[in-house]
C-alpha positions in Angstrom: 8.7 -24.2 -25.5 11.7 -22.3 -27.0 11.6 -18.5 -27.2 11.7 -18.8 -31.0 8.6 -21.0 -31.0 6.8 -18.7 -28.6 7.5 -15.6 -30.7 6.4 -17.4 -33.9 3.2 -18.5 -32.3 2.2 -15.1 -30.8 3.0 -13.3 -34.1 0.6 -15.7 -35.9 -2.2 -16.0 -33.2 -2.2 -12.7 -31.2 -3.1 -9.4 -33.0 -1.5 -7.5 -30.1 1.9 -9.2 -30.5 1.6 -9.2 -34.3 1.4 -5.4 -34.2 4.1 -5.1 -31.5 6.5 -7.2 -33.6 5.6 -5.7 -36.9 9.2 -4.3 -37.4 10.9 -7.7 -36.6 12.6 -9.4 -39.5 10.6 -12.3 -41.0 13.6 -14.6 -40.3 14.4 -14.5 -36.6 18.0 -14.7 -35.4 19.1 -18.1 -34.4 20.5 -17.0 -31.1 18.0 -16.7 -28.2 19.9 -13.8 -26.7 20.0 -11.9 -30.0 16.2 -12.6 -30.4 15.4 -11.4 -26.9 17.3 -8.2 -27.4 15.3 -7.5 -30.6 11.9 -7.9 -28.8 10.4 -4.7 -27.5 9.3 -4.8 -23.8 5.6 -4.7 -23.0 3.9 -1.4 -22.1 1.6 -2.4 -19.3 -1.2 0.0 -20.2 -1.3 -1.2 -23.8 -1.1 -4.8 -22.7 -4.2 -4.5 -20.5 -6.0 -2.4 -23.1 -5.6 -5.3 -25.5 -6.5 -7.9 -22.9 -10.2 -6.7 -22.7 -13.3 -8.8 -22.0 -14.8 -7.7 -25.3 -12.9 -7.6 -28.6 -9.8 -9.1 -27.0 -6.7 -8.7 -29.2 -4.1 -10.3 -26.9 -5.3 -13.9 -26.5 -4.2 -16.5 -29.0 -7.4 -18.6 -28.7 -10.9 -18.5 -27.2 -11.2 -19.0 -23.4 -12.9 -22.5 -23.5 -11.2 -24.3 -20.7 -9.0 -23.4 -17.7 -9.4 -20.8 -15.1 -9.9 -17.0 -14.9 -8.6 -14.6 -12.2 -8.9 -10.9 -11.5 -5.6 -9.0 -11.2 -5.7 -5.5 -9.8 -7.6 -2.6 -11.4 -9.9 -0.3 -9.4 -11.4 2.2 -11.8 -14.0 0.4 -13.8 -11.6 -1.6 -15.9 -10.7 -4.8 -13.9 -7.8 -6.8 -15.3 -8.5 -10.4 -15.9 -5.9 -13.2 -16.3 -6.6 -16.5 -17.9 -4.8 -19.9 -17.9 -5.7 -22.9 -20.0 -6.2 -26.1 -18.0 -2.8 -27.4 -19.0 -1.1 -24.1 -18.2 -2.7 -23.9 -14.8 -1.5 -27.4 -13.9 2.0 -26.6 -15.2 2.1 -23.3 -13.3 1.2 -24.9 -10.0 3.4 -28.0 -10.5 6.4 -25.9 -11.2 5.7 -23.6 -8.2 5.3 -26.8 -6.2 8.8 -27.9 -7.2 9.9 -24.6 -5.7 8.1 -25.4 -2.5 10.1 -28.7 -2.3 13.4 -26.8 -3.0 12.4 -24.5 -0.1 12.4 -27.3 2.4 8.9 -28.9 2.2 8.9 -32.1 4.2 6.8 -35.2 3.7 3.7 -35.0 5.8 4.1 -31.3 6.7 0.8 -29.9 8.0 0.1 -26.6 6.2 -2.5 -24.0 7.4 -3.3 -22.0 4.3 -4.3 -18.4 5.2 -4.3 -16.9 1.8 -7.4 -15.2 0.4 -10.1 -16.9 -1.7 -13.2 -15.8 -3.6 -13.9 -12.9 -5.9 -11.6 -14.3 -8.6 -8.6 -14.1 -6.3 -5.9 -16.6 -7.2 -3.8 -16.9 -4.0 -5.7 -19.4 -1.9 -6.4 -22.0 -4.6 -3.0 -21.4 -6.3 -1.2 -22.2 -3.0 -3.5 -25.2 -2.4 -2.9 -26.7 -5.8 0.8 -26.0 -5.7 1.2 -28.0 -2.5 -0.9 -30.8 -4.1 1.4 -30.8 -7.1 4.7 -30.6 -5.1 7.0 -33.6 -5.2 6.6 -34.2 -1.5 3.1 -34.7 0.0 1.7 -32.5 2.7 -1.6 -32.3 4.7 -3.5 -29.2 3.6 -5.5 -27.2 6.2 -7.7 -24.8 4.0 -8.5 -22.1 6.5 -8.4 -19.0 4.2 -7.6 -15.4 4.9 -11.1 -14.5 6.2 -10.9 -16.9 9.2 -10.5 -15.2 12.6 -7.0 -15.4 14.2 -8.6 -17.0 17.2 -10.0 -19.8 15.1 -6.8 -20.2 13.2 -4.8 -20.6 16.4 -7.3 -23.2 17.7 -7.0 -25.2 14.5 -3.2 -25.1 14.7 -3.4 -26.6 18.1 -6.2 -29.1 17.3 -4.5 -30.4 14.2 -0.9 -29.9 15.2 -0.2 -27.7 12.2 3.5 -27.4 11.6 3.4 -24.6 9.0 1.3 -21.4 8.4 1.2 -19.9 5.0 -0.1 -16.4 4.5 0.6 -12.7 3.9 2.9 -11.0 6.4 0.0 -8.9 7.5 -2.0 -11.9 8.5 1.0 -13.6 10.2 1.7 -10.6 12.3 -2.0 -10.4 13.2 -1.9 -14.0 14.2 1.1 -13.4 16.4 -0.5 -10.4 18.1 -3.7 -12.4 18.8 -1.6 -15.2 20.4 0.1 -12.6 22.7 -3.3 -11.2 23.7 -4.6 -14.7 24.4 -1.5 -15.8 26.3 -1.5 -19.1 24.5 1.1 -21.2 22.6 1.5 -23.1 19.4 4.1 -25.7 20.1 3.7 -27.7 16.9 4.5 -24.7 14.7 7.8 -25.0 12.9 7.6 -22.8 9.8 6.0 -19.5 8.6 5.7 -19.1 4.8 4.9 -15.6 3.6 3.9 -14.3 0.2 2.0 -11.5 -1.5 4.0 -8.7 0.1 7.4 -8.1 1.6 8.2 -9.1 5.2 10.1 -6.3 6.9 12.7 -6.8 9.7 10.6 -5.4 12.5 7.8 -7.9 11.5 10.3 -10.7 11.3 11.7 -9.9 14.8 8.1 -9.8 16.2 7.2 -13.2 14.7 10.4 -14.8 16.1 9.6 -13.2 19.5 6.1 -14.7 19.6 7.0 -18.0 17.8 10.5 -18.7 19.0 12.5 -21.2 16.9 10.3 -21.0 13.8 11.8 -20.8 10.3 10.5 -17.8 8.4 10.8 -17.8 4.6 9.2 -16.7 1.4 6.7 -19.2 0.0 7.8 -18.1 -3.5 7.4 -15.3 -6.0 4.6 -15.3 -8.5 1.7 -13.2 -9.8 -1.5 -13.9 -11.5 -0.7 -11.8 -14.5 3.1 -12.6 -15.0 2.9 -16.1 -13.6 6.1 -17.9 -12.4 8.8 -15.5 -11.1 10.9 -17.2 -8.5 11.4 -19.6 -5.6 13.3 -19.5 -2.4 15.6 -22.4 -1.5 17.9 -22.9 1.5 20.6 -20.6 0.0 18.3 -17.5 -0.3 18.6 -14.7 2.2 15.5 -12.5 3.0 14.0 -11.0 -0.2 16.1 -13.3 -2.4 14.7 -15.9 -4.9 15.9 -18.0 -7.7 14.5 -17.9 -11.2 12.6 -20.7 -12.8 15.3 -21.0 -15.4 13.8 -23.8 -17.5 10.3 -22.2 -17.7 11.0 -18.5 -17.8 13.4 -15.8 -18.9 13.8 -13.4 -16.0 15.4 -10.1 -16.9 16.6 -7.0 -14.9 16.6 -4.0 -17.3 18.2 -0.6 -17.0 15.4 2.0 -17.2 17.7 4.7 -18.8 19.2 2.5 -21.6 16.6 -0.2 -22.0 19.4 -2.8 -21.9 19.4 -6.0 -19.8 21.7 -6.0 -16.7 24.0 -8.9 -16.1 26.3 -7.3 -13.5 25.9 -8.0 -9.8 24.3 -5.3 -7.6 23.0 -3.0 -10.3 19.4 -2.1 -9.7 16.8 -2.3 -12.5 13.2 -3.2 -13.3 12.2 -6.8 -13.5 10.7 -8.3 -16.6 9.7 -11.9 -17.4 9.0 -14.1 -20.3 6.9 -17.2 -19.5 7.9 -19.8 -22.1 5.1 -22.3 -21.5 2.1 -19.9 -21.3 0.6 -19.3 -24.7 -3.2 -18.6 -24.3 -2.4 -15.2 -22.6 1.3 -14.8 -23.7 3.7 -13.1 -21.4 6.8 -11.9 -23.3 9.1 -9.3 -21.7 6.3 -8.3 -19.4 7.0 -5.7 -16.6 6.7 -7.6 -13.3 6.2 -4.4 -11.3 9.2 -4.8 -9.0 12.8 -3.7 -8.9 15.6 -6.2 -8.4 19.4 -6.9 -8.5 21.3 -10.0 -9.4 23.2 -11.4 -6.4 24.8 -14.4 -8.1 27.0 -14.5 -11.2 25.5 -15.5 -14.5 26.1 -19.2 -15.2 26.8 -20.1 -11.6 23.4 -21.9 -11.3 20.7 -22.8 -13.8 18.2 -20.8 -11.6 20.1 -17.5 -11.0 19.6 -15.8 -7.7 18.3 -12.3 -7.4 17.0 -9.9 -4.7 13.8 -7.9 -4.7 14.1 -4.2 -3.9 10.5 -3.0 -3.8 7.9 -2.0 -6.3 8.6 -0.2 -9.6 6.5 2.5 -11.1 3.4 0.4 -12.0 2.1 0.1 -8.5 2.6 0.5 -4.8 2.0 -2.4 -2.4 0.6 -1.3 1.0 0.2 -4.3 3.3 -2.1 -6.6 1.3 -3.4 -3.8 -0.9 -2.1 -3.0 -4.4 -2.4 0.6 -5.5 -1.8 1.2 -9.2 -0.5 4.6 -10.2 -2.8 4.9 -13.2 -5.8 4.0 -11.1 -5.0 6.8 -8.6 -4.6 9.3 -11.4 -8.1 8.3 -12.7 -9.6 8.6 -9.2 -8.3 12.2 -9.1 -9.5 13.0 -12.6 -13.0 11.5 -12.0 -13.3 13.5 -8.7 -12.5 16.8 -10.6 -9.2 17.6 -8.9 -6.6 19.5 -10.9 -3.4 17.5 -10.2 -0.2 18.6 -12.0 1.8 15.7 -10.7 1.9 13.1 -7.9 3.9 10.3 -6.4 3.0 7.2 -4.4 5.4 6.7 -1.5 5.3 3.6 0.8 6.7 3.8 4.3 6.9 1.3 7.1 6.8 1.9 10.9 5.3 0.2 13.9 5.2 -3.0 11.9 2.7 -1.6 9.4 2.9 0.0 5.9 1.6 3.4 5.1 0.8 5.0 1.7 1.9 8.7 1.4 0.7 10.5 -1.7 2.8 13.5 -2.5 1.1 15.7 -5.0 1.2 19.1 -6.7 -2.1 20.9 -7.3 -3.2 23.4 -9.9 -5.8 24.7 -7.6 -6.0 24.5 -3.8 -7.9 21.5 -2.5 -8.5 20.4 1.1 -6.5 17.3 2.0 -9.7 15.8 3.5 -11.4 15.9 0.1 -8.5 14.0 -1.4 -8.6 11.4 1.3 -12.4 11.0 1.0 -12.1 10.4 -2.8 -9.3 7.9 -2.5 -11.0 5.8 0.3 -14.3 5.8 -1.6 -12.7 4.5 -4.7 -10.4 2.1 -2.8 -12.3 1.0 0.3 -9.9 -1.8 1.0 -7.4 0.8 2.3 -9.8 2.0 5.0 -10.9 -1.6 5.8 -7.3 -2.8 6.3 -6.5 0.3 8.4 -9.6 -0.3 10.6 -8.4 -3.9 11.1 -5.1 -2.6 12.3 -3.2 -4.0 9.4 -1.9 -0.8 7.8 -1.8 2.9 8.6 -4.4 5.2 7.0 -3.0 6.9 3.8 -1.9 10.6 4.1 -1.5 13.4 1.5 1.4 15.8 1.4 0.8 18.9 -0.8 4.0 20.2 -2.4 5.1 22.4 -5.3 5.6 20.6 -8.6 9.4 21.3 -8.3 9.5 19.3 -5.1 8.4 16.0 -6.8 11.4 13.7 -6.7 13.1 13.0 -10.0 15.4 10.3 -11.3 18.9 11.9 -11.3 20.0 10.0 -14.4 16.9 10.7 -16.6 15.3 13.7 -15.1 12.0 11.9 -15.2 9.6 12.2 -12.2 9.5 9.1 -10.0 6.0 7.8 -9.9 6.4 5.2 -7.1 9.0 5.5 -4.3 9.5 2.7 -1.8 11.2 3.9 1.4 10.7 0.7 3.4 14.0 -0.8 2.5 15.9 2.2 3.9 
């Protein structure tokens, strides 16, 4: 679908977009670039407020067929994403094309370690994407809850050539194999997704699984949909856009203008042209990125991810949304004048550091208790040895880091790339 057709449809069928585009001219500009520049970017909070389970004003039609997933949200307002049946197939088929571009071989035996159940998308999304890929593979549906010992045994029993999962699970698998003293001679590739793979993790995986190829399985999210794929030209953290299906933008936060120059950092936004039930038009992906290939050099332009933007912090397999944390503090009765989510990485594990300013003195232990009660997955993953426990750093409000260009307080700071 063209951008013009998508905008025309959402103005007619979606009350949210009709209101968002109320100041657009009735006759849209003929040029796609001119039209795109006219469209306001999505405010994430307003988007999810409109995309409610009751009295929904975002969707363009009733949810009568297809599939529903849960996307983030921890404070009593879970976020749900829906695809029609045709959209779901298109989503997975296109991502499957990216798997082939990434080197999928006919007959490859893939152990799928992504998570399933509780409306998670990752396991069945990866499964269907392999099924829809242009080259056939043998799927081994193990799932993220399977013990590393059982995964390793299955790899040996069925001569798995590829393991697909989060970096957290891949590292856990490697450490288990070291502990056992075993080997996995059939293993040729490790495909990671859902979180960044850092250099110390990569080095450890290559040490334990010498000779394997390690690469991104691709870049997607249940809310934004298709975002990117990694082919043989992509360095770590690099992907190519799905140029025919999406419009991927990197936008300057201070000016609000799209960035075309190489190496200039900005926030990533996406427009998914073939998704109309729950339309995604200039939606904030939640990551920062830079272009690493000139515009026009390839139909699917190459970019590099630089970490999370201000919507959320990703700590191992756990997403922590800034607004959710603010609500946790508010509900617990803490007087917070400002805070920042900071992600660090050491000893091959991520850690969340919350730097905050308090109106009234509060013991750090009380803050930790409130956070872990509201977000128990942080404690669970720490107890499994997958991440470090979160810590709090109490500071004066003046010590909260600000953007040098805009003077605004930074809400999420990712120190893992440094």
